[in-house]
Phi, psi and omega in degrees: 000137180282137176258162176279334181192171179241130184236110179261127176250120186237134172258110187253116188244156175073030181276162182281127181307311186295338176276311183295341181260002183251108185301321181294315179295316180298315180299314180299317180294318179296317178297313180293329175295317178299315180295320179300325180279352179093017182277161176252115185281137178250308183210159178230140171219121179225147180223136176260127178267160177243128013273345182202161177111151180222140170235147179192162178224135170250112178275127180241160178303329183270359174141254184196162166236134180227153181211148166222130183248148171236083185303324182295340177254356183066030189237143173223136172263122185237142184228118179234113181243123180230144176247153179085183185260347189286323188253131179256112182298333180292327176299317178295315181297317179297320178297313180301312181301317179296312184289333177278354182070034185296141174278323175202159182226134172246113185224152176218156181246137176243130174280128182258146176072030183283325188228083181293325181295315181291328176296319180295319178295319180298313179296319182293331183274355182282000000 
């Protein structure tokens, strides 16, 4: 069955504090990850927290890349959702892990939009 999109959820561990705590570096890496995967960038929104941490979203024509960092733990939660056949979310995740200096990554892929009929029944029964 054909899906509407691919959604990779990644737990990125053992990353470098100085990268995860720098809004400019995180934004640049996220943008370049989208480009590396072949995406077309539309908009960016990033926020730096005090005392540490960055959250951000790169909106792409094919959906989005999102991140929240915990620099003090060397951890980032990453979300890469792509629609269509052109963009590979794994390319973006691999690029991010490399640039963040990750020691290991635990990631999984979810196919989105697989069962429209069961979604309609679920909504109708609520």
